[in-house]
Backbone bond lengths (Angstrom), bond angles and torsions (degrees), N, CA, C in turn:
res aa  C-N    CA-C-N  psi(-1)  N-CA   C-N-CA  omega(-1)  CA-C   N-CA-C  phi
1 X - - - 1.446 - - 1.573 107.96 -
2 X 1.286 119.47 140.52 1.438 123.31 -179.58 1.474 112.03 90.42
3 X 1.323 119.27 -15.74 1.449 122.84 178.31 1.518 107.69 -96.24
4 X 1.315 115.99 142.40 1.435 120.91 177.38 1.505 109.74 -114.81
5 X 1.302 115.81 153.90 1.445 120.26 176.67 1.505 108.60 -70.87
6 X 1.298 117.22 158.13 1.419 123.49 -171.06 1.532 115.06 -53.57
7 X 1.240 121.62 -46.18 1.444 124.67 -176.33 1.529 114.13 -105.21
8 X 1.283 116.38 17.53 1.471 120.55 -177.11 1.535 107.84 -79.17
9 X 1.299 116.99 133.16 1.455 123.18 177.49 1.519 112.12 -79.88
10 X 1.341 116.63 134.01 1.445 123.04 176.86 1.499 108.26 -108.00
11 X 1.343 117.77 123.49 1.464 120.68 -178.76 1.522 108.67 -75.47
12 X 1.343 115.63 142.68 1.456 119.22 172.50 1.531 109.84 -66.71
13 X 1.304 116.58 -168.98 1.494 121.10 178.71 1.514 108.13 -54.19
14 X 1.331 114.93 130.44 1.470 117.76 178.49 1.478 113.64 -64.75
15 X 1.339 120.26 151.42 1.455 126.39 -179.09 1.504 107.52 -81.89
16 X 1.377 114.96 117.20 1.493 121.04 179.44 1.501 110.28 -105.66
17 X 1.283 121.63 32.97 1.410 123.70 177.25 1.506 110.76 -62.88
18 X 1.353 119.35 120.75 1.440 118.58 -177.66 1.548 110.96 -66.68
19 X 1.284 114.79 145.81 1.443 121.08 -179.85 1.530 107.90 -71.37
20 X 1.332 117.65 -46.17 1.480 122.44 174.48 1.497 109.68 -112.19
21 X 1.303 119.80 126.33 1.469 118.85 178.03 1.541 108.96 -62.91
22 X 1.365 115.87 153.45 1.440 121.24 -175.13 1.565 113.26 -72.78
23 X 1.316 119.18 -16.28 1.457 123.28 -177.22 1.514 112.13 -121.08
24 X 1.303 114.87 151.92 1.472 124.95 172.66 1.519 105.55 -110.17
25 X 1.338 119.11 141.65 1.426 124.51 -178.44 1.518 110.23 -53.22
26 X 1.365 116.37 128.30 1.465 120.90 179.89 1.521 116.07 -79.25
27 X 1.349 116.43 -2.09 1.465 119.88 176.85 1.518 106.47 -68.47
28 X 1.346 115.24 133.72 1.440 119.57 -174.99 1.559 109.73 -63.77
29 X 1.321 113.90 128.33 1.452 121.50 178.11 1.515 115.49 85.75
30 X 1.329 117.26 0.00 1.496 120.69 178.18 1.532 108.28 -100.15
31 X 1.243 115.91 133.41 1.467 121.41 178.37 1.472 113.99 -110.29
32 X 1.379 117.47 9.52 1.440 122.42 -177.71 1.539 109.63 -68.79
33 X 1.342 118.70 161.61 1.460 121.53 175.41 1.548 109.56 -64.14
34 X 1.314 117.42 135.75 1.458 123.20 177.84 1.525 110.88 -90.94
35 X 1.282 117.42 90.67 1.459 121.76 -174.08 1.505 114.10 -96.40
36 X 1.338 115.97 -16.22 1.475 120.01 -174.33 1.505 109.68 -119.27
37 X 1.373 115.58 131.86 1.413 117.08 -178.99 1.558 110.39 -99.25
38 X 1.331 115.20 153.42 1.473 121.74 -179.14 1.507 106.39 -142.51
39 X 1.341 117.48 138.21 1.489 119.79 -177.16 1.519 112.43 -67.26
40 X 1.349 114.98 144.02 1.466 120.22 179.16 1.535 108.64 -80.68
41 X 1.340 116.91 -35.01 1.503 119.82 -177.84 1.511 109.56 -148.68
42 X 1.334 114.57 -175.12 1.456 121.16 -175.88 1.519 112.69 -69.55
43 X 1.332 120.69 -17.94 1.425 121.27 179.70 1.521 113.26 -68.84
44 X 1.314 116.91 -21.57 1.465 124.87 179.63 1.516 111.54 57.43
45 X 1.349 117.90 36.70 1.460 121.73 177.77 1.480 113.87 -108.26
46 X 1.348 117.56 -25.00 1.443 119.87 178.81 1.528 108.60 -126.40
47 X 1.327 116.20 149.69 1.497 120.58 -167.80 1.532 109.97 -135.89
48 X 1.357 112.92 153.67 1.459 122.64 166.06 1.486 106.82 -93.53
49 X 1.334 116.68 156.69 1.478 121.52 172.50 1.532 106.94 -117.82
50 X 1.349 114.44 124.84 1.442 119.46 -176.88 1.549 110.27 -127.16
51 X 1.320 114.67 161.98 1.448 121.54 168.71 1.531 106.32 -79.61
52 X 1.322 116.86 168.16 1.460 121.50 -177.11 1.511 114.49 -54.01
53 X 1.310 117.77 -45.51 1.452 123.32 -176.93 1.559 109.54 -61.39
54 X 1.343 114.56 -46.94 1.464 118.49 -173.89 1.546 111.58 -78.83
55 X 1.266 119.14 -28.92 1.492 120.38 176.73 1.530 108.95 -65.89
56 X 1.350 116.52 -37.25 1.481 120.47 175.89 1.497 110.70 -61.95
57 X 1.331 118.06 -46.23 1.453 121.69 179.56 1.506 110.99 -63.13
58 X 1.325 118.00 -45.19 1.447 123.44 -179.94 1.517 111.59 -59.78
59 X 1.327 115.63 -48.00 1.456 121.47 -177.96 1.543 111.86 -64.79
60 X 1.280 115.72 -36.30 1.512 119.48 179.57 1.523 111.64 -66.13
61 X 1.317 117.22 -29.11 1.456 122.20 -177.00 1.540 112.90 -97.05
62 X 1.334 117.68 -16.63 1.461 119.65 -173.19 1.536 112.12 -78.36
63 X 1.337 117.89 135.74 1.435 122.49 179.76 1.540 108.02 -123.08
64 X 1.301 115.48 114.49 1.468 120.23 -178.30 1.520 111.51 -61.46
65 X 1.320 118.05 -35.23 1.474 123.26 -175.24 1.543 112.07 -91.29
66 X 1.298 119.32 9.77 1.463 120.09 178.81 1.544 110.25 -57.80
67 X 1.295 116.84 134.63 1.457 121.52 178.73 1.516 114.16 85.68
68 X 1.311 118.76 -2.18 1.483 119.54 179.27 1.500 110.66 -99.49
69 X 1.318 118.97 147.16 1.458 124.43 176.83 1.538 107.75 -76.49
70 X 1.319 116.70 161.00 1.469 118.91 178.29 1.521 111.39 -59.47
71 X 1.319 118.41 -34.33 1.501 121.56 178.78 1.499 109.30 -65.40
72 X 1.335 117.61 -43.07 1.475 120.67 -179.83 1.562 111.03 -65.18
73 X 1.304 114.05 -37.97 1.469 117.89 179.87 1.524 108.56 -66.04
74 X 1.368 116.64 -42.52 1.468 119.83 -177.73 1.529 109.48 -64.37
75 X 1.345 115.97 -42.23 1.471 119.07 178.55 1.522 111.09 -62.78
76 X 1.313 116.46 -41.69 1.470 120.36 178.85 1.502 111.14 -60.77
77 X 1.345 117.15 -44.21 1.458 121.23 -178.75 1.528 110.81 -67.34
78 X 1.323 118.41 -36.53 1.487 119.66 175.84 1.514 111.45 -65.71
79 X 1.333 117.10 -41.18 1.472 119.91 -179.63 1.520 110.27 -73.69
80 X 1.317 118.71 -22.89 1.434 121.96 -179.14 1.564 109.70 -67.81
81 X 1.307 117.27 -26.38 1.451 119.62 178.63 1.510 111.06 -60.58
82 X 1.313 117.99 -33.71 1.461 122.63 -178.02 1.541 112.22 -104.99
83 X 1.342 115.06 15.08 1.456 119.50 176.07 1.508 112.11 71.58
84 X 1.295 119.08 22.41 1.499 124.21 179.11 1.504 112.43 60.02
85 X 1.379 116.37 28.98 1.431 121.24 176.67 1.503 110.29 -95.14
86 X 1.305 120.22 154.03 1.511 119.95 178.60 1.553 108.20 -70.07
87 X 1.283 115.69 148.33 1.445 121.88 179.20 1.534 110.53 -131.92
88 X 1.320 116.73 164.91 1.458 122.71 176.23 1.513 106.59 -150.45
89 X 1.329 113.80 163.03 1.430 119.64 -178.92 1.513 110.14 -68.65
90 X 1.353 119.18 147.24 1.437 123.77 -179.45 1.510 110.10 -57.52
91 X 1.333 118.77 125.81 1.417 124.55 176.57 1.527 113.98 91.23
92 X 1.339 119.71 -5.92 1.439 120.55 -179.44 1.499 115.59 -78.75
93 X 1.330 115.95 -22.06 1.460 119.42 -173.47 1.543 113.95 -87.43
94 X 1.291 119.37 -46.54 1.467 122.80 -173.52 1.495 110.93 -138.97
95 X 1.356 112.35 156.26 1.462 119.25 171.54 1.486 107.54 -78.52
96 X 1.334 120.95 146.38 1.420 121.65 176.03 1.540 113.40 -59.42
97 X 1.336 115.24 -22.84 1.477 118.46 -178.71 1.529 111.67 -79.28
98 X 1.319 119.06 -9.41 1.453 122.29 175.08 1.488 111.02 -80.52
99 X 1.332 119.68 -7.15 1.446 122.36 -171.36 1.567 113.20 -91.81
100 X 1.354 117.73 -6.76 1.439 115.48 177.26 1.531 109.22 -128.03
101 X 1.361 113.05 162.22 1.481 120.08 -174.33 1.531 106.42 -107.69
102 X 1.302 118.31 127.94 1.444 124.67 -179.45 1.524 110.03 -124.44
103 X 1.361 118.32 79.76 1.465 120.25 -170.56 1.552 112.94 -69.42
104 X 1.334 118.84 -19.28 1.422 121.18 -179.23 1.530 112.52 -103.49
105 X 1.276 117.59 7.16 1.496 123.99 177.99 1.524 111.00 55.42
106 X 1.331 117.14 37.40 1.461 119.81 177.45 1.516 111.06 -65.33
107 X 1.320 116.04 -39.08 1.464 121.87 -176.89 1.528 112.80 -98.13
108 X 1.321 117.72 16.50 1.482 120.51 -172.12 1.518 113.26 -57.81
109 X 1.320 117.78 -49.51 1.484 120.56 -178.26 1.515 110.81 -64.80
110 X 1.322 117.83 -42.15 1.482 121.98 179.80 1.519 110.70 -62.26
111 X 1.355 113.89 -45.12 1.474 119.81 -178.69 1.525 110.28 -63.74
112 X 1.366 117.21 -46.24 1.463 120.94 -179.45 1.488 111.14 -60.76
113 X 1.387 117.98 -44.73 1.432 122.10 179.03 1.530 110.38 -62.10
114 X 1.306 118.14 -43.82 1.443 121.91 179.97 1.549 110.78 -63.33
115 X 1.307 115.53 -42.11 1.497 119.27 -179.53 1.538 109.97 -66.68
116 X 1.320 117.08 -38.10 1.485 119.14 177.55 1.554 110.48 -63.06
117 X 1.340 114.10 -45.10 1.484 119.79 178.80 1.527 110.43 -61.58
118 X 1.323 116.43 -41.90 1.455 121.68 179.08 1.550 110.97 -62.38
119 X 1.316 115.51 -43.77 1.482 119.68 -179.22 1.547 110.35 -68.08
120 X 1.321 117.81 -39.48 1.465 119.70 -179.48 1.539 109.42 -68.59
121 X 1.325 117.43 -34.12 1.445 119.77 176.56 1.491 112.88 -67.63
122 X 1.344 117.06 -37.04 1.449 122.39 177.73 1.522 109.92 -65.84
123 X 1.344 117.82 -36.96 1.463 121.23 -179.58 1.535 112.77 -79.58
124 X 1.349 116.49 -18.35 1.429 119.24 179.78 1.516 111.39 -69.19
125 X 1.361 117.33 133.95 1.489 119.65 -179.68 1.513 111.09 -62.95
126 X 1.316 117.48 -25.74 1.471 120.01 -177.78 1.540 112.03 -73.24
127 X 1.378 114.74 -18.04 1.439 117.63 -177.36 1.523 115.14 -63.96
128 X 1.349 114.39 -22.24 1.457 117.46 -177.37 1.562 111.21 -83.50
129 X 1.342 117.66 -4.76 1.471 119.98 179.86 1.491 109.97 -109.30
130 X 1.344 115.30 151.05 1.447 118.22 179.98 1.534 110.26 -82.75
131 X 1.372 116.47 178.42 1.439 122.47 -175.16 1.555 111.72 -63.32
132 X 1.338 118.03 -35.67 1.451 118.72 179.72 1.538 113.40 -63.48
133 X 1.340 115.74 -38.15 1.440 119.66 177.23 1.492 110.76 -68.01
134 X 1.301 116.43 -38.33 1.491 121.10 178.89 1.566 109.74 -62.12
135 X 1.362 115.73 -43.05 1.461 118.57 177.76 1.517 111.49 -66.90
136 X 1.353 116.78 -36.66 1.459 120.67 177.72 1.526 110.40 -65.98
137 X 1.297 118.82 -36.06 1.455 122.18 177.65 1.541 110.03 -65.80
138 X 1.332 116.51 -35.60 1.474 118.98 177.90 1.519 109.36 -68.41
139 X 1.356 118.17 -38.20 1.454 121.88 179.75 1.515 110.31 -62.39
140 X 1.334 117.15 -39.78 1.450 122.10 -179.08 1.506 112.07 -87.83
141 X 1.346 117.43 7.02 1.477 124.22 178.10 1.503 111.04 55.95
142 X 1.333 116.31 46.77 1.444 121.78 -178.26 1.555 109.90 -109.64
143 X 1.322 115.65 155.71 1.468 120.74 175.14 1.533 105.29 -120.43
144 X 1.345 114.31 160.60 1.440 120.75 -179.72 1.524 109.99 -88.16
145 X 1.330 117.87 151.43 1.419 130.11 -1.40 1.532 112.04 -73.63
146 X 1.351 116.12 148.35 1.428 122.05 -178.64 1.548 110.19 -86.32
147 X 1.273 115.10 138.09 1.509 119.53 169.54 1.492 108.26 -134.28
148 X 1.348 114.40 153.49 1.473 120.07 -170.36 1.522 110.05 -64.07
149 X 1.296 119.51 -35.93 1.516 119.55 179.95 1.497 111.97 -59.26
150 X 1.340 116.16 -48.63 1.467 119.82 179.91 1.505 112.64 -66.53
151 X 1.350 117.30 -35.62 1.459 119.97 176.80 1.500 111.19 -62.35
152 X 1.375 116.78 -46.41 1.449 120.07 -179.94 1.539 112.94 -64.17
153 X 1.338 113.92 -39.48 1.459 119.66 -177.78 1.539 110.16 -63.62
154 X 1.336 115.60 -50.22 1.489 119.07 177.66 1.527 112.27 -63.52
155 X 1.287 117.06 -38.69 1.463 119.86 -178.64 1.541 108.97 -64.21
156 X 1.303 117.99 -45.54 1.487 119.97 179.38 1.545 110.96 -61.66
157 X 1.316 114.79 -44.17 1.497 119.06 -178.21 1.535 110.61 -62.09
158 X 1.348 115.76 -46.66 1.471 119.06 -177.22 1.541 111.76 -73.99
159 X 1.320 116.33 -34.77 1.462 120.03 -179.70 1.549 109.65 -64.57
160 X 1.356 116.65 -39.60 1.480 119.62 178.00 1.513 109.69 -66.43
161 X 1.303 116.14 -39.62 1.488 121.13 -176.29 1.531 111.90 -69.61
162 X 1.317 119.39 -35.87 1.428 121.99 -174.85 1.519 115.09 -108.69
163 X 1.315 117.37 5.86 1.489 121.39 -179.60 1.534 108.23 -63.80
164 X 1.364 117.23 141.50 1.433 121.48 -179.74 1.542 113.33 -55.48
165 X 1.311 117.92 -34.29 1.468 121.67 178.47 1.531 112.13 -66.34
166 X 1.380 115.54 -29.63 1.456 120.36 -179.24 1.481 113.77 -85.58
167 X 1.318 118.57 -23.61 1.435 123.22 -173.59 1.538 113.59 -101.68
168 X 1.307 116.34 -4.01 1.466 119.83 176.92 1.536 113.26 71.46
169 X 1.334 117.06 30.65 1.485 120.72 174.94 1.471 113.76 86.60
170 X 1.376 120.91 15.89 1.466 123.80 176.72 1.519 109.49 -63.70
171 X 1.382 118.22 121.13 1.437 122.80 -176.06 1.511 112.29 -63.37
172 X 1.341 118.56 -42.65 1.449 120.88 -178.20 1.560 110.19 -66.30
173 X 1.336 116.86 -36.30 1.474 120.07 175.84 1.511 110.92 -66.61
174 X 1.347 115.78 -36.26 1.484 119.61 178.77 1.539 110.41 -64.11
175 X 1.360 116.62 -42.15 1.472 120.84 177.23 1.525 111.49 -63.77
176 X 1.337 114.87 -40.56 1.478 119.06 -179.93 1.573 108.98 -65.83
177 X 1.336 116.19 -37.29 1.461 119.38 177.17 1.523 111.99 -62.74
178 X 1.345 116.04 -40.86 1.476 118.21 175.53 1.507 113.46 -61.94
179 X 1.356 116.50 -41.86 1.447 121.45 177.98 1.554 110.80 -62.01
180 X 1.320 117.63 -39.57 1.448 123.06 178.50 1.532 110.99 -63.13
181 X 1.329 114.51 -46.77 1.501 117.96 179.13 1.501 111.60 -62.42
182 X 1.331 118.35 -41.58 1.463 122.64 -179.83 1.561 109.12 -67.90
183 X 1.315 118.22 -40.61 1.448 120.53 179.44 1.545 110.64 -64.28
184 X 1.333 116.32 -41.25 1.465 120.32 177.63 1.536 110.49 -61.10
185 X 1.360 117.57 -44.85 1.423 120.86 179.98 1.536 111.31 -61.56
186 X 1.305 116.50 -44.07 1.478 121.30 -177.35 1.528 110.44 -66.40
187 X 1.313 117.71 -41.62 1.514 120.95 -177.15 1.509 109.18 -68.03
188 X 1.322 116.03 -44.33 1.513 120.01 -178.96 1.509 109.37 -63.64
189 X 1.324 118.75 -42.32 1.477 121.96 175.48 1.545 110.91 -57.83
190 X 1.342 115.63 -44.38 1.423 119.09 -179.26 1.510 112.68 -67.26
191 X 1.300 117.86 -37.50 1.495 122.78 -179.92 1.505 111.36 -68.39
192 X 1.363 117.57 -34.46 1.454 120.07 -178.02 1.552 112.37 -81.84
193 X 1.339 117.14 -13.61 1.466 121.66 -178.91 1.489 111.50 -73.49
């Protein structure tokens, strides 16, 4: 058993084409075989079965976004770029040191020091600002945490000190005044965001 004679033909996989299809076309008044499925709604969980002619008509008239507002459609299209999966900012989920396995604790001290530094940076109020705001704070002689009252106070003090009318036309003071005005604008924008 299981052995075949030398010239005996072995048939490939037998053809299991059903004689009668399992569905009848769901189009009213059509009795053709329903060989093609089409979604009933946006959930894509239940389907109609149509013949070729009626599935073409159904698909031509079907609108996936029917009943959605333009804002909902725009949100759907934006999330479609990422396949509707959850996302997060780069680096927000894990420490880079969680990505490798160190069974002999060779890097233990380095990893612990790096994790402590990472945690202290996350707790630091300056961590929420970018480098440009940090430089602007240095220009206005501010320390973190920043608050609007201190920003205004230092801006007024430095603007009076370096204003062209106060310095008698000194070019370096005029450049410093421009830097102070730009730093103030940048910090106030960041604080209001």
